[in-house]
N, C-alpha and C positions, 0 to 999 in steps of 0.2 A: 544436550546439545552434541553436534558432532565436530567438538574442537579438536580432537586428535586427528581426524581427517585435514582439517584446515591446516594443523601445525605441519604435517608431514607434506601436503600437497605443496606447502610454500618452501621446500628444500630447493626447489627449482627457481625461487623467485629472483635469485640473482641473474640467472640466464634471463627471465623474463626482463628484468629492469635493462640488462644490457641490450637486448633486442630493442625494446621499444625506446632506449636512450638514443639510437640512431634517427629515430624519428622526431626527437624533440631536441630543442637546442639546450633546454635546462634539465637537471637532473630531475628524475622522476620520483615522484612520493605521492602517496594518497592523503588527502587531508582526512584529519578525524571525522568520523560520523557516529551517530548515536543509534544504540538498538537495546532491546529487552529492558525498557523502562518498567520500573515499578515504584510504589510510594516511597522505597527505601532505598533503591539501587538502580544502576544504570551500566551499560557496557558502552566501552569507547573503543572503536577500531580505528587502525590507521597503517600505513606503510611508512616506513622511514626511508629516507634517502641513502643511508647507510647502515650497518649492523651497530644498534645500541640496544641497552637494556630497555624493556618497556616501562616508562614512567609517566604517570600523570599526577601534576600538581592541580588542587582545586581548592575553592574557597568561597567567601561570600561577596568578595569585590575583585576587580581585575588586578589589582595591586595588593591583594591580600590573599594569595594562594596557600594558605596556611597547613593544608593537609596534603598528603602525598600517598599514593599506591604505586608499587613496583611489581610489575608481572614476574619477573625474574632477573637474574644477575645476567643471564645469557645474552649475548650481543646478536640480536636478531633484525630482520627487516620487517616483517609482518608482526602486528600486536594486536591483542584483545585484552584489555584490562577491564575488570569487574570492579566497581566502586560500591561498597554497601555501607550499612549504618548511616544512611542519610535521613533527612527529615521531611515529610512528605509536602508536596506542593510547596517546594523552596527552589529558589534560584541559586545557582552556583556556577562560577566561572572556572574555566579550567585551561591547562596547557599540556602539551605531550613532549615526550623527548627531553625531559628534563628541564625545560624553560621554565624560569620561576614567576614569570609574568605573562597573562592571557591577553586576549583582545576583548573588545565590547562585544564582538560577534560570536565569541567561542564561550558558549555557556551551555548548560542543561537545566531544565527545569523538572524535579520530581513529580511523579504522577500524584494526583490528588487521593484521599483514601477511596477504596473501592466501596462502592454504593453512594458516594455523596454525589451531587448534582451541580457542580459549577459549570459554567459555559465551557464548551469543548469545541475546538475547531480542528477538523481533520482535512488535510489536502490530499486529494486522490489523482494519481497519474497511472497510465498504463502505456505499455509497448514504447516506453520512452527511449530505451537505447537500441531499438531495433532500426535496421537498414544502416547505411553507410555514414561517414562522419559528415558528407556533404550536407546532411540534414541538421546539422548543429545550429543554424541559424533559427530553425523552427524550434528546436529544442529551447534556445535561448528566448525566444518569444513567449514560450509557453511559461518559462520562470519569470519572465518579466511581467506578463499579466497577472500572474498569481501575485507578485510583490506589489503592483500596483493596486489591486483590489484590497489586499490585506493591510492597507495604510502605510505603504512604502516599506514594508516589514517583510522578510523572508521566513520568519518563524511561524510555524503552526504547533499545535500541540502533538500532533501524529502525522505521519506520512503514510499512505497505503499504496504501494506500487504493485498493479495488477498483473505483472509478468512482462516477459520480452524485455528484460533490463539489457539484453545484449542481441546481436543478430545470430551469433552462432556460438553462444557461451565461452568466447575468447576473453583473454585478460585484457588484451589491449583494447578491445571494444568496450568492456565493462569501465576502463578507465576514461577513455577519450571520449565516448558517447554518453556515458551516464554519470559517473562521479564527477569529471570536470564541470559539466553543465549544472549539476545539482549542488555543488559544493557549498554555496552560501546558503542553502537550506539545511542539508545534512549536518552542517556543523552545529546546529543548535536545536534539531527537530528529530525525534526519534523516527527509525524508519522500520516497516514492516513490509515485507515483499511477499508475493506469490510466485510460484512457477509457472512461466510460459513455455509454449511450445519450442521457441527458439532458445530458451534456456536449457532445454531437454537434449543436450548433446554429451556423449562420453559419460553416460551416468550421471548428468548434473553436477560433475566433479567440481568445476570452476564456480557454480553457482553454490553450492553446499561449503565450498571452502572459503567463499568471501563473506556470507552473510551469516550472522549470529541471530538465530531465532528461538522464541522460547518453547522448546520441545519438552522441557520438564515443568512446565507449569510456572515458570519463574514471573510471569506477568500476571498471573491469575489464569484461571481455565484449567481443564484437566489436562495433565500431562499426555502428550501423543507419542512420545519416544522417537519423534523423527522431526526433522526440520522441513520436511516437505510439506506438511500440513500442521496446523496448530491453532489455538485460540488464545485469547487475552482478554482481560477485563481493564477498562480505564474509566474512572468515576462510575457512572450508572449506565455504561455502554458495555456490551459483550460482543465481541468480534471473532468470528471464526474465519480461518483463511485457508481453503480447500485447494487441493493439488488436482488439477484435471489430467495430469500428465503421468501419473502413476500406472504402473503395468496393471493389466487386467486382475492378476492374482493378487495384487495389493490393495484393491478397490474395497473387497468386503471388510479388511481392518479398519481402513478409513471410515466407512459408513458406520461400523460398531462403535469406534471411538467418538464420532460426531454425536451418535445418540447419547451415549453416557455423558459427553460434555455438555449438551444442551439439558439434558435432565438435571444436571447439576447446577446449572446456570440459575441465577435469581434477580439478574440485572433489568433495569426498566427497559432498555434498548437492545435489539439484536440486529448485528449487521453481518451478512455473510459476503466474502469475496472470494474471488477465483478468477482465472484467466479466460477461459472459453465460456461464451453466454449460452443460457438457455433457449433464448429465443433472438434471432437476428435476422434481418433482411440484407445483410451487408455480404462482404467478400465470401464469406462461409456461410451460407443460408441454413439456418438449423432446421428448416422443414425438410431439406434435401439429404441430410446426414443422420447417420444411425447414432453416432456417438452422443449428440445433445439427446436425442430421444431415450437412450439408456440413463443418462444422467438425470432427465426430468422424472423417470419412473422411479430412481432410487434415492436421489438427494431430495429432491422437492417436497415429498412426503414428511420427510424428517424435519426440514426446515420449517415448513408451514404448520406441521404440528407443535411447534415449539414457538408459533408467533413471529416468525421473522419479519422484520419491518422493511429492510433494504438490501437488495442484492447487487453487489458492485461487480462488473464484468469488463473485459477488454476483447482484444484478439483482432477485431475487424476493422480497427482504425476509423471507426464512425461513431457518431453519437446517436444513441437512441435510448428513450425511456418510456416505460409503459404507464398505463394507468394503474389503478391499484386493482390487484389481480388475486385470485385464490383458484388452487386445485387445477391448474390447466397443464396436464401432464402430457397431453398429446400435441400435435401440430397446431399452429395458430389458426388453421382453417376449421379447427374444431371447436374454437371459442364460442361460447353461449353467454348468455346473460346471467347465468349462474355463476360465472368465472369473473366476472366483473363486479367487485365489491363497490368500487366508486368510478365512474367513467368520466368524472370532470378532469379539470386541468390541475387541481390541487393548489390553486393560488389564491391567497386571501383577499387580494385587490380584484378578482375576477369573478370567480365562482366558489371561493370559500377552501381552506384548507381540507386535506384529508384527515378525517378523523377516525380513530378505531380506539377499541378496548385492547388492553395488554392480555391477550388471550389468544389461543390458536385460531388459525384461519380467519382472521379479522382483515387480511388484506396485505399485500406486498408490492413495493415498487421495483422494478428491474431497471438498472441502468447500465449502460455499455458506455464505457470511458473511451473517447478516442485517443488520449495520450499525446505526445509530442515528438514521436519519433520520425515521422515522415512528412512531407509537405501535404498542406491541405488538398483534398481533392485527389490524392493519389490512389485511393481505394473508393470503389463505387459503392453507393447505397442503392442496392438493385429494386427494392420495394419497401415501402412502409407498411409493416405487419399490421393487421386490425388490433393487435395488442397494444401497439405503441402510439401515444399521442404524437410525437414527432421524432425525426431523425434528420442528421446533418453530416455532410462528408468533409467537415473541417476539423482541425486539431485544437486542441485545447485541455482542460482539466477541470476536476469537479471539486467544489467545496461542501463540506458537510458539517454544519453548525448544529450542536445538541445544547439545549439549555432546559434542563429539568424535563418536562413533559412535552417539549417541543423540539421538532427537528426541521431544519430549513436546509435545502439542497439547491446549488445553483451551478451551472454549466458556463465556464468561462471559456469563451471561443479566443481563439488567436486573431479572429477576424471581426471587424466591428459589423453590426446587424445595420438594417436601413435607418435606425434612429440614432446611430452613432455608439451604441452600447456594445460591451463585450460581454455581457450577461445574455445569454441567447435562451436560456431556459430556467425555471425554477418552480420549486414547489414546497409545500410545507405539510409536515405530518404532525398531529397533535393527538396524543394519548389522553382518553377521556378518563 
């Protein structure tokens, strides 16, 4: 991890807190959030309202936080504490800043053993912190719809955040637009982020100093040596998080790492996530730009050669999802029947789930997640490409449920459809 960068970049945190304290009536601090989960460890990060030693108490019950970890005796504001030696698939309550008692909402659950196949629920958001704070109502609605769908519970096994955690990589926006709105989820759900174009300011310094990500294979997968792109395992799922924002000279190293990582992967499911889409008829039409064409030529063959099941993308603030496709490296106008592995809806109650073997080139579904960072219909969906079953100009989030050989995906829209439902799209993939 680039922890040294995080440490030194927070020398100016006192100035930052002083500046934004003028905009808040209460003392500012960032509530704890979870990262880099494994079956035996987790990382907890937070910002104290004053300089204190970084200390976490944890244990099996809210009133029984019997263990503790101290980051250092130095009095600091920014904290990043690693707890190790934990039991797999076990719930622990915790507190920070030396408090001896936690809350019912403040807990973490260690990951199941890699290769096991319990039910796993992943909440996916994108472009959540982008735009000004006047869109916080939309962000809160995205969180509210997730909580309602999830049985009045904010907790998921994982969160995937597909980029644009802020408008221009500023600390104020990260706090106000992103962390403040996601606090009830992040306090008990591990977060994995991708870099978006709006995070890519000043060499991504604020992004890289804020998020702790598994660059050394701490959560499984092959060490990438950078937090810009990485991979991890969770149960029987392997996830690669790619960076669409690296400089051209860095791209060959990312591709070479991706090949080696996927060669070593043995999990049942493969999900790839990134910010910019391969195919989109939205604000940045991919048929009109060279950058997505370059990535289709270099990234897609590697992913499809290793049997990628689901590709998650953001950037355009619209929802789009494809049929089950393979080997469409050109523009969508070049689509042929050979590229469409299954042209159905993938719905069990309509035309049946997508079914595929666990092998290369058996089909992939591409989903563009709209996020919650701007008001619905702020970005136009210029056209529905022939690769897409549907597309919507409304904000929302995605839920991915994996259970054994079955994956269920649902789009939770912030608006109701004509039937009064917030589930605007859904499909299922079953491994044969």
